C-alpha positions in Angstrom: 102.9 132.4 113.2 99.5 130.9 112.5 98.9 127.2 112.9 98.6 125.5 109.5 96.1 122.9 110.7 92.3 123.5 110.2 90.2 121.4 112.5 86.8 120.2 111.5 84.3 118.7 114.0 80.7 117.7 113.6 77.9 119.3 115.5 76.8 116.7 118.2 73.1 117.5 117.4 73.4 117.3 113.6 76.1 115.1 112.0 75.6 117.0 108.6 76.8 120.3 110.1 80.1 121.2 111.7 82.6 123.8 112.7 85.9 124.5 111.0 88.4 126.1 113.4 91.7 127.7 112.6 93.5 129.6 115.3 91.1 132.3 116.5 88.8 131.8 113.4 85.7 129.6 113.5 83.4 128.9 110.5 80.2 127.0 110.3 80.5 124.2 107.7 78.3 121.6 106.0 79.4 117.9 106.0 78.4 114.8 104.1 74.9 113.5 104.3 76.2 110.5 106.3 78.3 112.6 108.7 82.0 112.0 109.4 83.1 108.3 109.2 86.4 106.5 109.7 85.5 103.9 107.1 85.0 106.0 104.0 83.8 104.2 100.8 82.9 105.5 97.4 79.3 106.8 97.2 78.6 106.5 100.9 78.0 110.2 101.4 80.4 110.4 104.3 83.1 113.0 105.1 86.2 111.0 105.9 88.3 111.3 109.1 92.0 112.1 108.8 94.5 114.9 108.1 94.7 116.0 104.5 96.9 118.5 102.8 95.2 121.5 101.0 96.6 120.5 97.6 95.4 123.2 95.3 92.6 125.6 94.5 90.3 125.4 91.5 87.9 128.2 90.6 85.5 129.5 88.0 87.1 132.7 86.6 83.8 133.8 85.1 82.3 133.9 88.7 85.3 134.6 90.9 87.8 136.6 88.8 90.7 136.3 91.2 91.6 134.1 94.2 93.8 135.6 96.9 95.9 132.6 98.1 99.4 131.3 98.3 98.2 127.8 97.5 98.7 126.6 93.9 95.6 127.5 91.9 94.1 127.0 88.5 91.0 128.0 86.5 88.3 125.4 86.0 87.4 124.8 82.3 84.1 123.7 80.9 85.4 120.3 80.1 87.1 119.6 83.5 85.8 116.5 85.4 86.9 114.3 88.3 86.8 110.5 87.9 84.7 108.8 90.5 84.6 105.4 88.9 86.4 103.1 91.4 87.8 100.6 88.9 89.2 103.2 86.5 92.9 103.9 86.3 92.1 107.7 86.6 90.0 107.1 89.7 90.1 110.2 92.1 92.0 112.2 89.5 91.1 115.1 87.2 89.9 114.1 83.7 88.6 115.9 80.6 84.9 115.4 79.8 83.3 113.6 78.2 85.0 110.8 79.9 84.2 107.1 79.1 83.6 106.2 82.8 81.7 108.1 85.6 83.2 111.5 86.3 81.9 114.5 88.2 81.5 117.7 86.3 83.7 120.5 87.8 81.9 123.2 85.8 78.6 123.4 87.7 75.7 125.7 87.4 74.8 125.6 91.1 77.9 127.5 92.3 79.2 124.8 94.6 82.4 124.5 92.6 82.9 128.2 92.0 85.8 127.7 94.4 87.2 124.3 95.2 90.0 123.2 97.4 91.4 119.8 96.4 92.1 117.9 99.6 94.8 115.2 99.7 92.3 112.4 100.5 93.0 109.0 98.9 95.5 110.4 96.4 98.9 109.1 97.5 98.4 106.3 96.7 94.9 106.1 95.3 93.0 103.2 96.6 90.0 101.8 94.7 86.7 102.5 96.5 88.2 104.6 99.3 86.4 107.7 98.1 87.0 110.3 95.5 86.5 114.0 94.9 86.7 115.0 98.6 86.9 118.8 98.4 86.3 121.9 100.5 83.9 124.0 98.4 81.1 126.6 98.5 78.2 125.5 100.6 74.8 124.8 99.1 72.4 127.7 99.2 69.7 125.5 100.7 72.0 124.5 103.5 71.7 120.8 102.6 74.5 118.3 103.1 77.3 117.5 100.7 78.1 114.1 99.1 81.1 113.8 101.5 82.9 117.1 101.1 83.3 120.0 103.5 81.4 123.2 102.4 81.6 126.7 103.7 79.9 130.0 102.9 81.7 131.5 99.9 83.1 134.5 101.9 84.3 132.1 104.7 86.0 129.9 102.1 87.7 132.9 100.5 88.9 134.1 103.9 90.4 130.7 104.7 92.2 130.7 101.3 93.7 134.2 102.0 95.4 133.0 105.2 96.3 129.4 104.0 100.0 128.7 103.2 101.4 125.8 101.2 101.6 122.8 103.4 98.4 123.6 105.3 96.3 120.7 106.4 92.7 120.0 107.3 92.1 117.6 110.1 88.6 116.0 110.2 87.7 114.6 113.6 84.9 112.3 114.7 
């Protein structure tokens, strides 16, 4: 049986790049602009350390018609958002747009959120200012860093989802 823990480590020469390893698989990944940090705060651009469940998959059905995964999945709608306003009661939770406070738009034109894995970071319980919207998603075409997420090439992300089982975790290490 395959291990259900994905391990992410930073490149020692470039803290915005890393490797995701899972059993015999190894994938290049992009990390937050501030690298991996143990003291994650809202807006710091850091990818948080820790072990987090792969909660569910969200995807743009107009760009990715079908996701092959055993993880729970749902289609992203044009009005889907994710609250990133630390003082809000819906902080680090999905919301409908327009939303009265700051919220990230999940329906993006740049393709980054064509496939999104919601990670169990700061969600049980949600702690104000401890970071929101930490996802595993499609890597930027320009190779640039994320705002704190883990990003993989689309085909690598889809491969990970094919072999992921409910209860799988991602462990982000310094």
